[in-house]
PyMOL CGO cylinders between C-alpha atoms (Angstrom):
from pymol import cmd
from pymol.cgo import CYLINDER

trace = [
    CYLINDER, 77.78, 182.43, 177.14, 74.80, 180.05, 176.62, 0.3, 1, 1, 1, 1, 1, 1,
    CYLINDER, 74.80, 180.05, 176.62, 73.50, 182.47, 173.25, 0.3, 1, 1, 1, 1, 1, 1,
    CYLINDER, 73.50, 182.47, 173.25, 76.33, 181.33, 170.90, 0.3, 1, 1, 1, 1, 1, 1,
    CYLINDER, 76.33, 181.33, 170.90, 75.54, 177.75, 171.80, 0.3, 1, 1, 1, 1, 1, 1,
    CYLINDER, 75.54, 177.75, 171.80, 72.08, 177.67, 171.38, 0.3, 1, 1, 1, 1, 1, 1,
    CYLINDER, 72.08, 177.67, 171.38, 72.93, 179.55, 167.87, 0.3, 1, 1, 1, 1, 1, 1,
    CYLINDER, 72.93, 179.55, 167.87, 75.24, 177.05, 166.01, 0.3, 1, 1, 1, 1, 1, 1,
    CYLINDER, 75.24, 177.05, 166.01, 72.26, 174.51, 167.83, 0.3, 1, 1, 1, 1, 1, 1,
    CYLINDER, 72.26, 174.51, 167.83, 69.58, 176.70, 165.56, 0.3, 1, 1, 1, 1, 1, 1,
    CYLINDER, 69.58, 176.70, 165.56, 71.69, 176.74, 163.00, 0.3, 1, 1, 1, 1, 1, 1,
    CYLINDER, 71.69, 176.74, 163.00, 72.51, 172.73, 162.72, 0.3, 1, 1, 1, 1, 1, 1,
    CYLINDER, 72.51, 172.73, 162.72, 68.75, 171.68, 162.50, 0.3, 1, 1, 1, 1, 1, 1,
    CYLINDER, 68.75, 171.68, 162.50, 68.02, 174.67, 159.72, 0.3, 1, 1, 1, 1, 1, 1,
    CYLINDER, 68.02, 174.67, 159.72, 70.72, 172.89, 157.54, 0.3, 1, 1, 1, 1, 1, 1,
    CYLINDER, 70.72, 172.89, 157.54, 70.15, 169.04, 158.45, 0.3, 1, 1, 1, 1, 1, 1,
    CYLINDER, 70.15, 169.04, 158.45, 66.37, 170.52, 157.58, 0.3, 1, 1, 1, 1, 1, 1,
    CYLINDER, 66.37, 170.52, 157.58, 68.13, 171.88, 154.42, 0.3, 1, 1, 1, 1, 1, 1,
    CYLINDER, 68.13, 171.88, 154.42, 70.23, 168.52, 153.47, 0.3, 1, 1, 1, 1, 1, 1,
    CYLINDER, 70.23, 168.52, 153.47, 66.97, 166.62, 154.64, 0.3, 1, 1, 1, 1, 1, 1,
    CYLINDER, 66.97, 166.62, 154.64, 64.73, 168.37, 152.12, 0.3, 1, 1, 1, 1, 1, 1,
    CYLINDER, 64.73, 168.37, 152.12, 67.34, 168.18, 149.31, 0.3, 1, 1, 1, 1, 1, 1,
    CYLINDER, 67.34, 168.18, 149.31, 67.67, 164.58, 149.89, 0.3, 1, 1, 1, 1, 1, 1,
    CYLINDER, 67.67, 164.58, 149.89, 63.57, 163.74, 149.79, 0.3, 1, 1, 1, 1, 1, 1,
    CYLINDER, 63.57, 163.74, 149.79, 63.65, 166.18, 146.80, 0.3, 1, 1, 1, 1, 1, 1,
    CYLINDER, 63.65, 166.18, 146.80, 66.49, 164.13, 144.93, 0.3, 1, 1, 1, 1, 1, 1,
    CYLINDER, 66.49, 164.13, 144.93, 64.87, 160.40, 146.20, 0.3, 1, 1, 1, 1, 1, 1,
    CYLINDER, 64.87, 160.40, 146.20, 61.53, 161.92, 144.67, 0.3, 1, 1, 1, 1, 1, 1,
    CYLINDER, 61.53, 161.92, 144.67, 62.93, 162.81, 140.97, 0.3, 1, 1, 1, 1, 1, 1,
    CYLINDER, 62.93, 162.81, 140.97, 65.15, 159.88, 140.72, 0.3, 1, 1, 1, 1, 1, 1,
    CYLINDER, 65.15, 159.88, 140.72, 61.80, 157.68, 141.18, 0.3, 1, 1, 1, 1, 1, 1,
    CYLINDER, 61.80, 157.68, 141.18, 59.63, 160.24, 138.65, 0.3, 1, 1, 1, 1, 1, 1,
    CYLINDER, 59.63, 160.24, 138.65, 62.70, 159.26, 136.36, 0.3, 1, 1, 1, 1, 1, 1,
    CYLINDER, 62.70, 159.26, 136.36, 62.15, 155.54, 136.95, 0.3, 1, 1, 1, 1, 1, 1,
    CYLINDER, 62.15, 155.54, 136.95, 58.34, 155.67, 136.12, 0.3, 1, 1, 1, 1, 1, 1,
    CYLINDER, 58.34, 155.67, 136.12, 59.02, 157.62, 133.05, 0.3, 1, 1, 1, 1, 1, 1,
    CYLINDER, 59.02, 157.62, 133.05, 62.10, 155.27, 131.75, 0.3, 1, 1, 1, 1, 1, 1,
    CYLINDER, 62.10, 155.27, 131.75, 59.56, 152.35, 132.32, 0.3, 1, 1, 1, 1, 1, 1,
    CYLINDER, 59.56, 152.35, 132.32, 57.02, 153.14, 130.24, 0.3, 1, 1, 1, 1, 1, 1,
    CYLINDER, 57.02, 153.14, 130.24, 56.27, 152.33, 126.53, 0.3, 1, 1, 1, 1, 1, 1,
    CYLINDER, 56.27, 152.33, 126.53, 56.68, 155.17, 124.69, 0.3, 1, 1, 1, 1, 1, 1,
    CYLINDER, 56.68, 155.17, 124.69, 53.92, 155.41, 121.42, 0.3, 1, 1, 1, 1, 1, 1,
    CYLINDER, 53.92, 155.41, 121.42, 53.53, 153.37, 119.41, 0.3, 1, 1, 1, 1, 1, 1,
    CYLINDER, 53.53, 153.37, 119.41, 52.64, 155.26, 116.68, 0.3, 1, 1, 1, 1, 1, 1,
    CYLINDER, 52.64, 155.26, 116.68, 54.59, 158.78, 117.36, 0.3, 1, 1, 1, 1, 1, 1,
    CYLINDER, 54.59, 158.78, 117.36, 57.69, 159.93, 115.41, 0.3, 1, 1, 1, 1, 1, 1,
    CYLINDER, 57.69, 159.93, 115.41, 60.39, 157.70, 117.14, 0.3, 1, 1, 1, 1, 1, 1,
    CYLINDER, 60.39, 157.70, 117.14, 58.48, 154.86, 118.05, 0.3, 1, 1, 1, 1, 1, 1,
    CYLINDER, 58.48, 154.86, 118.05, 59.41, 152.86, 121.14, 0.3, 1, 1, 1, 1, 1, 1,
    CYLINDER, 59.41, 152.86, 121.14, 62.83, 153.71, 120.96, 0.3, 1, 1, 1, 1, 1, 1,
    CYLINDER, 62.83, 153.71, 120.96, 65.06, 152.93, 124.34, 0.3, 1, 1, 1, 1, 1, 1,
    CYLINDER, 65.06, 152.93, 124.34, 66.95, 156.26, 123.77, 0.3, 1, 1, 1, 1, 1, 1,
    CYLINDER, 66.95, 156.26, 123.77, 63.43, 157.88, 124.11, 0.3, 1, 1, 1, 1, 1, 1,
    CYLINDER, 63.43, 157.88, 124.11, 62.17, 156.78, 127.41, 0.3, 1, 1, 1, 1, 1, 1,
    CYLINDER, 62.17, 156.78, 127.41, 66.00, 157.48, 128.35, 0.3, 1, 1, 1, 1, 1, 1,
    CYLINDER, 66.00, 157.48, 128.35, 65.19, 160.88, 127.38, 0.3, 1, 1, 1, 1, 1, 1,
    CYLINDER, 65.19, 160.88, 127.38, 61.83, 161.12, 129.07, 0.3, 1, 1, 1, 1, 1, 1,
    CYLINDER, 61.83, 161.12, 129.07, 62.89, 160.08, 131.87, 0.3, 1, 1, 1, 1, 1, 1,
    CYLINDER, 62.89, 160.08, 131.87, 66.03, 162.98, 132.83, 0.3, 1, 1, 1, 1, 1, 1,
    CYLINDER, 66.03, 162.98, 132.83, 63.39, 165.64, 131.56, 0.3, 1, 1, 1, 1, 1, 1,
    CYLINDER, 63.39, 165.64, 131.56, 60.98, 164.14, 134.43, 0.3, 1, 1, 1, 1, 1, 1,
    CYLINDER, 60.98, 164.14, 134.43, 63.85, 164.16, 137.16, 0.3, 1, 1, 1, 1, 1, 1,
    CYLINDER, 63.85, 164.16, 137.16, 65.37, 167.79, 135.94, 0.3, 1, 1, 1, 1, 1, 1,
    CYLINDER, 65.37, 167.79, 135.94, 61.55, 168.98, 136.07, 0.3, 1, 1, 1, 1, 1, 1,
    CYLINDER, 61.55, 168.98, 136.07, 61.54, 167.51, 139.57, 0.3, 1, 1, 1, 1, 1, 1,
    CYLINDER, 61.54, 167.51, 139.57, 64.17, 168.88, 141.40, 0.3, 1, 1, 1, 1, 1, 1,
    CYLINDER, 64.17, 168.88, 141.40, 64.21, 172.23, 139.40, 0.3, 1, 1, 1, 1, 1, 1,
    CYLINDER, 64.21, 172.23, 139.40, 60.45, 172.64, 141.07, 0.3, 1, 1, 1, 1, 1, 1,
    CYLINDER, 60.45, 172.64, 141.07, 62.01, 172.77, 144.24, 0.3, 1, 1, 1, 1, 1, 1,
    CYLINDER, 62.01, 172.77, 144.24, 64.83, 175.18, 143.03, 0.3, 1, 1, 1, 1, 1, 1,
    CYLINDER, 64.83, 175.18, 143.03, 67.48, 172.93, 143.21, 0.3, 1, 1, 1, 1, 1, 1,
    CYLINDER, 67.48, 172.93, 143.21, 69.83, 173.27, 139.89, 0.3, 1, 1, 1, 1, 1, 1,
    CYLINDER, 69.83, 173.27, 139.89, 70.00, 170.98, 137.38, 0.3, 1, 1, 1, 1, 1, 1,
    CYLINDER, 70.00, 170.98, 137.38, 73.49, 171.13, 136.78, 0.3, 1, 1, 1, 1, 1, 1,
    CYLINDER, 73.49, 171.13, 136.78, 75.59, 170.46, 139.68, 0.3, 1, 1, 1, 1, 1, 1,
    CYLINDER, 75.59, 170.46, 139.68, 73.87, 166.37, 138.86, 0.3, 1, 1, 1, 1, 1, 1,
    CYLINDER, 73.87, 166.37, 138.86, 76.69, 164.08, 139.05, 0.3, 1, 1, 1, 1, 1, 1,
    CYLINDER, 76.69, 164.08, 139.05, 76.92, 161.00, 137.87, 0.3, 1, 1, 1, 1, 1, 1,
    CYLINDER, 76.92, 161.00, 137.87, 76.45, 157.79, 139.53, 0.3, 1, 1, 1, 1, 1, 1,
    CYLINDER, 76.45, 157.79, 139.53, 75.90, 154.65, 138.22, 0.3, 1, 1, 1, 1, 1, 1,
    CYLINDER, 75.90, 154.65, 138.22, 76.06, 151.23, 140.53, 0.3, 1, 1, 1, 1, 1, 1,
    CYLINDER, 76.06, 151.23, 140.53, 76.49, 148.48, 138.75, 0.3, 1, 1, 1, 1, 1, 1,
    CYLINDER, 76.49, 148.48, 138.75, 73.29, 146.58, 137.37, 0.3, 1, 1, 1, 1, 1, 1,
    CYLINDER, 73.29, 146.58, 137.37, 72.33, 142.79, 136.15, 0.3, 1, 1, 1, 1, 1, 1,
    CYLINDER, 72.33, 142.79, 136.15, 70.91, 142.55, 132.09, 0.3, 1, 1, 1, 1, 1, 1,
    CYLINDER, 70.91, 142.55, 132.09, 67.48, 140.35, 132.47, 0.3, 1, 1, 1, 1, 1, 1,
    CYLINDER, 67.48, 140.35, 132.47, 66.89, 137.27, 131.42, 0.3, 1, 1, 1, 1, 1, 1,
    CYLINDER, 66.89, 137.27, 131.42, 66.26, 136.54, 128.03, 0.3, 1, 1, 1, 1, 1, 1,
    CYLINDER, 66.26, 136.54, 128.03, 64.05, 136.79, 126.20, 0.3, 1, 1, 1, 1, 1, 1,
    CYLINDER, 64.05, 136.79, 126.20, 63.67, 139.95, 127.72, 0.3, 1, 1, 1, 1, 1, 1,
    CYLINDER, 63.67, 139.95, 127.72, 65.58, 142.98, 125.41, 0.3, 1, 1, 1, 1, 1, 1,
    CYLINDER, 65.58, 142.98, 125.41, 68.85, 143.78, 126.07, 0.3, 1, 1, 1, 1, 1, 1,
    CYLINDER, 68.85, 143.78, 126.07, 69.25, 146.22, 129.19, 0.3, 1, 1, 1, 1, 1, 1,
    CYLINDER, 69.25, 146.22, 129.19, 70.32, 149.89, 127.91, 0.3, 1, 1, 1, 1, 1, 1,
    CYLINDER, 70.32, 149.89, 127.91, 72.15, 151.81, 129.86, 0.3, 1, 1, 1, 1, 1, 1,
    CYLINDER, 72.15, 151.81, 129.86, 72.99, 155.46, 128.94, 0.3, 1, 1, 1, 1, 1, 1,
    CYLINDER, 72.99, 155.46, 128.94, 74.18, 158.89, 130.58, 0.3, 1, 1, 1, 1, 1, 1,
    CYLINDER, 74.18, 158.89, 130.58, 71.82, 161.12, 129.49, 0.3, 1, 1, 1, 1, 1, 1,
    CYLINDER, 71.82, 161.12, 129.49, 71.92, 164.65, 129.99, 0.3, 1, 1, 1, 1, 1, 1,
    CYLINDER, 71.92, 164.65, 129.99, 72.62, 166.26, 132.83, 0.3, 1, 1, 1, 1, 1, 1,
    CYLINDER, 72.62, 166.26, 132.83, 74.67, 163.22, 134.47, 0.3, 1, 1, 1, 1, 1, 1,
    CYLINDER, 74.67, 163.22, 134.47, 71.35, 161.26, 134.95, 0.3, 1, 1, 1, 1, 1, 1,
    CYLINDER, 71.35, 161.26, 134.95, 72.02, 157.55, 135.04, 0.3, 1, 1, 1, 1, 1, 1,
    CYLINDER, 72.02, 157.55, 135.04, 68.97, 155.87, 133.02, 0.3, 1, 1, 1, 1, 1, 1,
    CYLINDER, 68.97, 155.87, 133.02, 69.23, 152.18, 133.15, 0.3, 1, 1, 1, 1, 1, 1,
    CYLINDER, 69.23, 152.18, 133.15, 66.33, 149.68, 130.78, 0.3, 1, 1, 1, 1, 1, 1,
    CYLINDER, 66.33, 149.68, 130.78, 65.79, 146.11, 131.14, 0.3, 1, 1, 1, 1, 1, 1,
    CYLINDER, 65.79, 146.11, 131.14, 67.72, 145.19, 134.20, 0.3, 1, 1, 1, 1, 1, 1,
    CYLINDER, 67.72, 145.19, 134.20, 67.40, 142.69, 137.11, 0.3, 1, 1, 1, 1, 1, 1,
    CYLINDER, 67.40, 142.69, 137.11, 65.45, 144.33, 139.74, 0.3, 1, 1, 1, 1, 1, 1,
    CYLINDER, 65.45, 144.33, 139.74, 64.86, 141.45, 141.87, 0.3, 1, 1, 1, 1, 1, 1,
    CYLINDER, 64.86, 141.45, 141.87, 67.08, 138.19, 141.50, 0.3, 1, 1, 1, 1, 1, 1,
    CYLINDER, 67.08, 138.19, 141.50, 64.80, 136.35, 144.58, 0.3, 1, 1, 1, 1, 1, 1,
    CYLINDER, 64.80, 136.35, 144.58, 61.67, 136.28, 142.77, 0.3, 1, 1, 1, 1, 1, 1,
    CYLINDER, 61.67, 136.28, 142.77, 59.91, 133.99, 141.07, 0.3, 1, 1, 1, 1, 1, 1,
    CYLINDER, 59.91, 133.99, 141.07, 59.65, 134.90, 137.32, 0.3, 1, 1, 1, 1, 1, 1,
    CYLINDER, 59.65, 134.90, 137.32, 61.94, 137.56, 137.03, 0.3, 1, 1, 1, 1, 1, 1,
    CYLINDER, 61.94, 137.56, 137.03, 61.42, 141.18, 137.91, 0.3, 1, 1, 1, 1, 1, 1,
    CYLINDER, 61.42, 141.18, 137.91, 62.91, 143.61, 135.18, 0.3, 1, 1, 1, 1, 1, 1,
    CYLINDER, 62.91, 143.61, 135.18, 62.31, 147.18, 134.89, 0.3, 1, 1, 1, 1, 1, 1,
    CYLINDER, 62.31, 147.18, 134.89, 64.21, 150.42, 134.74, 0.3, 1, 1, 1, 1, 1, 1,
    CYLINDER, 64.21, 150.42, 134.74, 66.51, 152.38, 137.14, 0.3, 1, 1, 1, 1, 1, 1,
    CYLINDER, 66.51, 152.38, 137.14, 67.66, 155.63, 137.32, 0.3, 1, 1, 1, 1, 1, 1,
    CYLINDER, 67.66, 155.63, 137.32, 70.72, 157.17, 139.61, 0.3, 1, 1, 1, 1, 1, 1,
    CYLINDER, 70.72, 157.17, 139.61, 72.53, 160.01, 139.65, 0.3, 1, 1, 1, 1, 1, 1,
    CYLINDER, 72.53, 160.01, 139.65, 74.11, 162.27, 142.96, 0.3, 1, 1, 1, 1, 1, 1,
    CYLINDER, 74.11, 162.27, 142.96, 73.32, 165.85, 144.02, 0.3, 1, 1, 1, 1, 1, 1,
    CYLINDER, 73.32, 165.85, 144.02, 76.32, 167.81, 145.91, 0.3, 1, 1, 1, 1, 1, 1,
    CYLINDER, 76.32, 167.81, 145.91, 74.64, 169.30, 149.22, 0.3, 1, 1, 1, 1, 1, 1,
    CYLINDER, 74.64, 169.30, 149.22, 77.81, 172.00, 151.59, 0.3, 1, 1, 1, 1, 1, 1,
    CYLINDER, 77.81, 172.00, 151.59, 77.08, 171.74, 155.35, 0.3, 1, 1, 1, 1, 1, 1,
    CYLINDER, 77.08, 171.74, 155.35, 78.45, 175.61, 155.85, 0.3, 1, 1, 1, 1, 1, 1,
    CYLINDER, 78.45, 175.61, 155.85, 78.20, 176.90, 160.22, 0.3, 1, 1, 1, 1, 1, 1,
    CYLINDER, 78.20, 176.90, 160.22, 79.20, 180.23, 159.53, 0.3, 1, 1, 1, 1, 1, 1,
    CYLINDER, 79.20, 180.23, 159.53, 83.04, 181.71, 161.91, 0.3, 1, 1, 1, 1, 1, 1,
    CYLINDER, 83.04, 181.71, 161.91, 84.61, 177.68, 161.87, 0.3, 1, 1, 1, 1, 1, 1,
    CYLINDER, 84.61, 177.68, 161.87, 85.87, 175.77, 159.87, 0.3, 1, 1, 1, 1, 1, 1,
    CYLINDER, 85.87, 175.77, 159.87, 82.73, 173.36, 159.11, 0.3, 1, 1, 1, 1, 1, 1,
    CYLINDER, 82.73, 173.36, 159.11, 82.59, 173.65, 155.57, 0.3, 1, 1, 1, 1, 1, 1,
    CYLINDER, 82.59, 173.65, 155.57, 82.09, 169.98, 154.08, 0.3, 1, 1, 1, 1, 1, 1,
    CYLINDER, 82.09, 169.98, 154.08, 80.69, 169.31, 150.99, 0.3, 1, 1, 1, 1, 1, 1,
    CYLINDER, 80.69, 169.31, 150.99, 78.22, 165.61, 150.90, 0.3, 1, 1, 1, 1, 1, 1,
    CYLINDER, 78.22, 165.61, 150.90, 77.46, 163.88, 148.09, 0.3, 1, 1, 1, 1, 1, 1,
    CYLINDER, 77.46, 163.88, 148.09, 73.99, 162.74, 148.19, 0.3, 1, 1, 1, 1, 1, 1,
    CYLINDER, 73.99, 162.74, 148.19, 73.51, 159.26, 146.49, 0.3, 1, 1, 1, 1, 1, 1,
    CYLINDER, 73.51, 159.26, 146.49, 69.59, 158.94, 144.67, 0.3, 1, 1, 1, 1, 1, 1,
    CYLINDER, 69.59, 158.94, 144.67, 68.28, 155.77, 142.55, 0.3, 1, 1, 1, 1, 1, 1,
    CYLINDER, 68.28, 155.77, 142.55, 65.38, 154.55, 142.06, 0.3, 1, 1, 1, 1, 1, 1,
    CYLINDER, 65.38, 154.55, 142.06, 63.85, 151.42, 140.35, 0.3, 1, 1, 1, 1, 1, 1,
    CYLINDER, 63.85, 151.42, 140.35, 60.46, 150.89, 138.62, 0.3, 1, 1, 1, 1, 1, 1,
    CYLINDER, 60.46, 150.89, 138.62, 58.62, 147.58, 137.02, 0.3, 1, 1, 1, 1, 1, 1,
    CYLINDER, 58.62, 147.58, 137.02, 58.18, 147.17, 133.25, 0.3, 1, 1, 1, 1, 1, 1,
    CYLINDER, 58.18, 147.17, 133.25, 54.95, 146.44, 132.72, 0.3, 1, 1, 1, 1, 1, 1,
    CYLINDER, 54.95, 146.44, 132.72, 54.29, 143.63, 129.42, 0.3, 1, 1, 1, 1, 1, 1,
]
cmd.load_cgo(trace, "trace")
């Protein structure tokens, strides 16, 4: 009589651990992407300092971090929260939905309360997690959101 309850408790612990692992992985991937988006690309390389190159580099960093944890980057879903552009004379903010539904925004306002205003890059996306307990109707999909920002250095 106690064995099914102990088994359900054990499964709950395993699934919660897996959910926590996925969440920490996508949070780290978003942070790596934001750092890559905030960096200037090589000025002497082909393409120069094009913000589109930064977005592609950021998306590649996210996909690499997710793939390293054996997660499927094709399951990433787009999620774009509202961003405020940086005040002048900063360049116009550029948001783009690059490969794998990853939103990368450059030259956005990170903290409006700080003086002077801090501008940077943000990366945001969602990743699904299905909570499944066998022999029950507890099969729920949860969308885990990941957003990270990194300050741009002048």
